[in-house]
Every structure is written in structure tokens, then in C-alpha cells.
PLY file of the C-alpha trace (Angstrom):
ply
format ascii 1.0
element vertex 98
property float x
property float y
property float z
element edge 97
property int vertex1
property int vertex2
end_header
-0.10 -0.26 -0.06
1.09 3.58 -0.71
2.35 5.90 2.05
2.11 9.45 2.19
4.41 11.58 4.43
4.60 15.35 4.79
7.65 17.17 4.76
7.94 19.02 8.34
7.87 22.47 6.86
4.67 21.00 4.42
2.66 19.90 7.47
3.19 23.05 8.80
1.64 24.83 5.96
-1.14 22.59 6.04
-1.74 23.13 9.62
-1.51 27.11 9.33
-3.49 27.46 6.55
-6.42 24.94 8.10
-6.15 27.56 11.30
-6.16 30.67 8.78
-9.51 29.38 7.17
-10.87 27.97 10.73
-10.28 31.72 11.94
-12.05 33.21 8.74
-15.13 31.00 9.04
-16.08 28.36 11.33
-16.30 24.99 9.60
-14.01 26.21 6.56
-10.61 24.91 7.98
-12.40 21.41 7.94
-13.92 21.79 4.85
-9.99 22.82 3.89
-8.63 19.49 5.37
-11.07 17.27 3.99
-10.10 18.65 0.06
-6.34 17.77 1.41
-7.76 14.62 2.29
-9.33 14.04 -1.21
-6.36 14.97 -2.97
-4.32 12.96 -0.65
-6.66 9.78 -1.26
-6.58 10.58 -5.17
-2.74 10.38 -4.93
-2.97 7.12 -3.09
-4.76 5.38 -6.13
-3.25 7.07 -8.72
0.30 8.29 -7.55
1.18 10.14 -11.24
-1.98 11.95 -11.63
-0.28 15.12 -10.58
1.17 17.27 -13.37
5.43 16.92 -13.08
6.48 20.68 -12.93
10.26 20.04 -12.47
12.45 16.97 -12.26
10.46 14.01 -10.39
8.12 16.75 -8.35
4.56 16.92 -9.43
1.46 19.14 -8.42
-1.96 18.54 -7.86
-4.22 21.13 -7.50
-6.77 21.29 -4.74
-10.44 21.62 -6.40
-11.79 24.25 -3.86
-9.07 26.01 -2.70
-6.11 27.75 -4.10
-3.70 25.39 -3.19
-1.87 22.48 -4.77
0.22 19.43 -3.28
3.47 19.31 -4.36
4.69 15.92 -4.38
7.68 13.19 -5.20
6.76 9.78 -5.73
9.67 7.98 -3.79
10.39 4.01 -4.74
7.04 3.77 -5.92
5.17 3.28 -2.69
6.11 6.40 -1.09
4.26 9.83 -1.89
6.78 12.54 0.06
4.37 16.05 0.19
6.88 18.76 0.07
4.67 21.62 0.05
1.06 23.03 0.48
1.68 25.77 -1.74
-0.95 28.87 -1.94
-1.18 29.86 -5.60
-0.13 33.31 -4.91
2.96 32.52 -3.10
6.61 32.98 -4.18
6.84 30.33 -6.79
8.98 27.50 -6.18
9.89 28.25 -2.53
9.74 24.75 -1.68
12.33 23.58 -4.54
15.12 22.51 -2.09
12.91 20.24 0.10
13.88 16.79 0.17
0 1
1 2
2 3
3 4
4 5
5 6
6 7
7 8
8 9
9 10
10 11
11 12
12 13
13 14
14 15
15 16
16 17
17 18
18 19
19 20
20 21
21 22
22 23
23 24
24 25
25 26
26 27
27 28
28 29
29 30
30 31
31 32
32 33
33 34
34 35
35 36
36 37
37 38
38 39
39 40
40 41
41 42
42 43
43 44
44 45
45 46
46 47
47 48
48 49
49 50
50 51
51 52
52 53
53 54
54 55
55 56
56 57
57 58
58 59
59 60
60 61
61 62
62 63
63 64
64 65
65 66
66 67
67 68
68 69
69 70
70 71
71 72
72 73
73 74
74 75
75 76
76 77
77 78
78 79
79 80
80 81
81 82
82 83
83 84
84 85
85 86
86 87
87 88
88 89
89 90
90 91
91 92
92 93
93 94
94 95
95 96
96 97
């Protein structure tokens, strides 16, 4: 079975964004997390579904929020989420993450 792990900075981005959305509107943070969970479930089933952006790094755009999961497939059965990036944030700030 495919395992999904978050880079520590990507995990922090996820938590910070969920907190921000929850502060804006009660329940919105949970909706954001549900969107992330759906995207991860898609990646587990179809790891190569994201568009290649650089080398082995792929991008999966979230359907409801202006964020993308940037990830790498490692050894075929591990997906490493490198960033949970806002579409308007500085491009490729995550590029040096392993």
C-alpha cells in the first residue's frame, strides 16, 4: 500500500492554513482539510496523476481552494508531500525540500 508522508514544513503549511481558514469562518478549516484528504486519497490510488513541474516533482491542484500539493513519488510506494503551496505565493520556494 502506498504511504504518504509530509515534509515537516509542508505539514506546518497545512496546519497554518487550516487554522487561518477556521478563523475566517467556522468549519472552513475542516472543509480545507477534507479537500486535502480527498487529494491525498486520489494520489494514493493514482500517484502519477499530478502534472510534472520539475524533475520528479509533481503538482496536484486542490479543487476547492487556491492551493496545490507538490510531491514526489519515492520508490513507487511512498509519496512525499514537499509543500502545500498557495497559488499566489512566491513560486518554487519549496524547490530545495527533499
